C-alpha positions as CSV (number, residue, x, y, z in Angstrom):
1,M,-98.5,171.4,-127.3
2,S,-98.0,174.0,-129.9
3,T,-99.9,177.3,-130.3
4,M,-101.6,178.5,-133.4
5,N,-103.3,181.9,-133.7
6,I,-106.1,182.3,-136.2
7,S,-108.0,185.3,-137.3
8,L,-111.8,185.1,-137.8
9,P,-114.4,187.5,-139.0
10,D,-116.7,188.7,-136.2
11,T,-119.5,186.5,-137.4
12,L,-117.4,183.3,-137.2
13,K,-116.0,184.3,-133.8
14,S,-119.5,184.7,-132.5
15,F,-120.5,181.3,-133.9
16,V,-117.5,179.6,-132.3
17,D,-118.2,181.4,-128.9
18,E,-121.9,180.2,-129.2
19,Q,-120.8,176.6,-129.9
20,V,-118.4,176.7,-127.0
21,S,-121.2,177.9,-124.7
22,Q,-124.0,175.7,-125.9
23,R,-122.1,172.5,-126.4
24,G,-120.1,172.6,-123.1
25,Y,-116.6,173.1,-124.4
26,G,-114.2,174.8,-121.9
27,T,-112.5,176.9,-124.6
28,S,-112.7,177.7,-128.2
29,S,-109.5,175.7,-128.6
30,E,-111.3,172.5,-127.5
31,Y,-114.0,173.2,-130.1
32,V,-111.5,173.7,-132.9
33,R,-109.5,170.6,-131.9
34,E,-112.7,168.5,-132.1
35,L,-113.5,169.9,-135.5
36,I,-109.9,169.1,-136.7
37,R,-110.2,165.5,-135.3
38,K,-113.5,165.0,-137.0
39,D,-112.0,166.2,-140.3
40,Q,-109.1,163.8,-139.9
41,D,-111.6,161.0,-139.3
42,R,-113.6,162.0,-142.4
43,L,-110.4,162.0,-144.5
44,Q,-109.4,158.6,-143.1
45,L,-112.8,157.2,-143.9
46,R,-112.7,158.6,-147.4
47,G,-109.4,157.0,-148.0
48,L,-110.7,153.6,-146.8
49,L,-113.8,153.9,-149.0
50,L,-111.7,154.8,-152.0
51,A,-109.3,151.9,-151.3
52,G,-112.3,149.6,-150.9
53,A,-113.8,150.8,-154.2
54,A,-110.5,150.2,-156.0
55,S,-110.1,146.7,-154.6
56,P,-111.1,143.6,-156.5
57,P,-114.6,142.3,-155.8
58,A,-115.0,139.9,-152.9
59,A,-117.6,137.2,-152.4
60,P,-121.2,138.4,-152.8
61,A,-123.0,139.6,-149.7
62,D,-126.1,137.4,-150.1
63,A,-128.3,135.6,-147.7
64,R,-125.8,132.8,-147.2
65,Y,-123.1,135.2,-146.4
66,F,-125.2,136.9,-143.7
67,E,-126.3,133.6,-142.3
68,G,-122.7,132.6,-141.9
69,L,-122.0,135.8,-140.0
70,R,-124.9,135.1,-137.7
71,D,-123.6,131.6,-137.1
72,R,-120.2,133.0,-136.2
73,V,-121.8,135.4,-133.7
74,R,-123.9,132.7,-132.2
75,N,-120.8,130.4,-131.8
76,A,-118.7,133.2,-130.3
77,A,-121.5,134.0,-127.8
78,Q,-121.8,130.4,-126.5
79,P,-119.8,129.6,-123.4
80,T,-116.9,127.2,-123.9
81,A,-116.8,124.0,-121.9
82,K,-113.8,123.7,-119.5
83,G,-112.3,120.3,-119.2
């Protein structure tokens, strides 16, 4: 694992220390790593949303579409007969 040193104003350092204490992190590094992971997830989701918005339209999500989904779930939940 690599090391990175950052400088924070006293107010941000106090905030980080408070979050570590209140939210059960072992260290400020754990807190910062979680923030970075969440930002990565947010950026990935944004990319997926933009790709979806740029893609051609699919079939409409109407009542028939949702009933088909329900049927697939019902069929998947039914036990299969063993011969």
